[in-house]
N, C-alpha and C positions, 0 to 999 in steps of 0.2 A: 642461524637463523631458526626460530621454533616455529615448526606449522601450527598453524590456527583453522581449523574446518569450520566454515561457516555454511549455514543451508538458508535458502529462501523458500518460502511457500509459494510465492508468485514472483516472477523475477521481469520486470518493467522497470522504467527510467523513475516511476513514480518513488523508489526507492534507492534513489541515488545516495542519500545519505550513507547508505551502507555499500554501494558499489563502490563510492567515489575513496571509501578506504584503501581499497583495493587500486584502483583505476589513478588515483592522486598520488600513491605511493606513502601514504600515512602509516599503514601498518608497517610496512618495510621499513620507515625510518625506527620503530619501535622495537627491531629485532623480529617482526611477526611475518612467516611466508604466507600469505593466504591460499587456502584450496577451498574452493564453493560449489555448490552443488546446488540442486533445485528439487526438493522433495518429489517423489512418484504422486502421479495424480491417484486420489483418494488417500494419501497417505498424511499424516501432520509432520511438519518440523521437529515438534516437540519429541514426538519417539527419537529422532537422532540425539538429542539431549539425553533422552534417558539411557539409550544403548551407547551411549560414548562416542559417537560416531561424528558429534558436531560439537564445538564450543558453542557458540552461538548461532540462535537464528531469528530468522525474521519472521513474527509472527502478529498477533492481536489480541488485545484483551479479553476477545469475546471465548478464546480457546480457554482460558482462567474461569469465566461464570460457566462456561458447558463443564467442564473437569470437577469444578465443587457442587455442581447440580448432579452431577452422576455419584457423590461423596467420596471422590478420590482423595488422597494426602497431596497437597502441592509440593513435589519435589523442585521444582523448577518455579521461576519469577520473572517477572517482565520488569525489567531495571531500567528501559530508556525508551525515549519514542522515536520512531522513525517519521513519521507524518502525523500533523496534529489537524489533520482534515481528509476528508473523502478525497480522491485525486480522479476521480472517474471522468468521462466526456460524454456528450452525446453529439452524435454524428449522426447528420440528415444525407440526402441523395443530393440535395440541391442548396445552394446557399439561400439563407434565410435571415437578413437582418432585422426581422421583426416578430424572432421566434418567441413564444410563451409555452409554457409549460401544458397550458392547456390543450394545444394542440397535438398533445399524445394521447390525448383521449380519443379511443376509435382509431389510434394508429397502431401498425406492426413494427412491434419495438424488438431487435434481437437482445436478449438479455440474459444475466448469469441465474440460472435456475435455482440456486439456493446459496446458502451462507451470507458472510457480512454484506459482499457487494449488491445483493438481493435486500437485505435488510434496511442500508444504508439508501438505497435507490426508492425504497416504499416511504420511508421517513422523509427523502427529500419531496416525492409527491406530496405527503402529507402537509410539508412545510409551505409547498406552491399552491394548495388549496385544492387539488385535482383526485379524483377518484382512480386510484391505481387500478381496482379489478375493472375497468374501461379500456385500461390498455390490452393489445394484444399481444400477449408476449410470445417470443418465438425461443425457445430454449432449444440448444445444438449441443452443448456442451462446455469445454474450456475457453480460454481465450484466443487460442489458434481457431479452434473449431468456430468460434463466431465470427475472427475477423475473415474467413473463408467465406460462410454464410453470406456476408455483408457484399463481400465482394461479387459472388457469385448468385446476387441479386433478391437477395433475402433480405427483408424488413424496409420500412421506411428511415428508420433510425435504429442506429449500435450503441451499445453503453460499452466503454473501454477505458482501459488506463493508456497514460502515452508512455511510448512516441507513438503506438499503433495509428490513433485519430490523425495524428502531424503527420503519418506516411499516405494516409488514404487522402490526406488533402493534396500531398505534394503530387500523387500519382492524378489527382484531379477526381478520384472518386467517390470521395464525402466531403461534408464541410461541416466544420464543429458549430455548433449552434448554442451548446450550454455547458457548464460546468457543474457537477452534480454537488460539488463541495462548497459552491458558493450561498446553495438552498440551506445548506445543513449548517453551517458554521463550524467552530474549532469542535474537536473532540478527540479521543485515544481512539483513531485508526487504525493504525500499527505501530508494530514494537518489535523491541529487541529481548529476548527471553534467552535464561540461561539455567543452569543448575545453581543452587543458593551456595552449595561449596566452592562451585568455580569463581563466584564472584569475589571471595575471599584470598584469590589465587594473585602472583606476579602477573601471570598472564592476563588476568582481568584488567588491573590497574593499568598495564600498558595498553589494551585495547581500548581503554575507555580514554587515555590520553591522545591516541589517535582517533578516537571517534569525535572528541571535544573539536579538535582542529578542524577535523571533516566538517562540523555543519557550520564552521565559521567559514570555511571555504565554498561551500554549496551557496551561501548567502551572497557572496562578497565576489567571487571570479565570475568574469563574462561568461554567460552561458555557452559560447561556441567553443571555450577552452573546457568547459568539463566536458562538452559532447565531444570533442575530438580525444580526451583521454578514453572516454567509455566507449567511443567506437567500435574496438574489438569484442565488447559483451553485445552489441547489437549489429551484427554482420549484415541483417538484412533490411536496417534502415538507413536513411540518406543522412549523413551528416549535417546538414539542414535543417532536415525535419526533426534529428534530436536536441540540436540547438534551441529551435523554436520550442519544443517540450518544455526543456528544462528552463527555458525563459518564463514559460506560463507559469510552471510551478513555484518559480521564485516569487513571483509577481501575486501569486494566490496566497501564500504565506503558509504553506503547509509544512514548510522546513523551518520552524521558527527555531532559535540561535540557540535554546537550554534544550540539552537532553533528558532532563527530567520529564515524568509522565505528571502532569499537573492534579490536583485534586478536582478542580473543574472540569477539566478532558475526561479523567476516568468517571465524573458522573452524569455528565453529556453521553457517553457512549453506552451508561445503564439505563438512561431515559429512551435512546434508541431502541435498545432490545426489547426494555419494558413495553414500549409502543407497539412493537411486532408480537408482543404475547409470549417473549424468549429468557425472561429473567425471574426465575421462580423467587429469588428475594436478591435485594439491594447487598450485596457484600461489602464490608469494609475494606479501604482501599489496600491496607497492610496484608489481605490474604492472598492478594493476587500480584500487588506491585512491590517494586524495592526502590530503592533510591540507587541511583549508581554508585560504583565504586568511584573513590575519591580520586 
């Protein structure tokens, strides 16, 4: 077996197309033994590609926007999609079958303080026709700190990726009222990145064979089967809550079968960052993205 090093920027069930390459045994079938990690807070998984400590990382197209804006030469490339849609949920303290986004105006919401999660959320507010500046944002740090803050009584709503909202529901602490992705629609939300020279290796071709099989599996297999395999990666999440999360993502359509980052999804992501004033120019697809190995 050949060791392949994989690093995540964020780790949640939203990234199941990458997690399941490991939990479903698809990498092992290709002779690859996965070793995985999560980048340290404030660090970029792209740095792990640059220093050679990772072969493949979970990233986002916006990393490329930022690098080009700084005048950097792109040694890395985004070669496949993970999610074609935002995967965050809005969770309220009480059930609300009549929720509409207007209710967020004037409400206290535990939100990510920056980065792509906030940019996407602001765009979702725009699409929903509400004024983001009227929301009383509570910023406490990363995903774990946000979960703790909501559990400790802060905020009327919280922005989270699955399976953390489903676990809140399982414990009767919160109730999911909206999915941010439904407001935004298709976009290049998260991606796989690697060094350009690595994509020419036999390991990259083997990885891609495993990843294509995984994308079919993640759509076709019962959610409970996927959750059972992934459960060791989520020791603090109930298996039923994890399965419900995976089932919801399957229905959302964020895990489309094709691995390629499409031009329309790429353009949509640039639209979102341009709306937020964070895109200095529109970059050609080929400066940031590549097609996956054959």
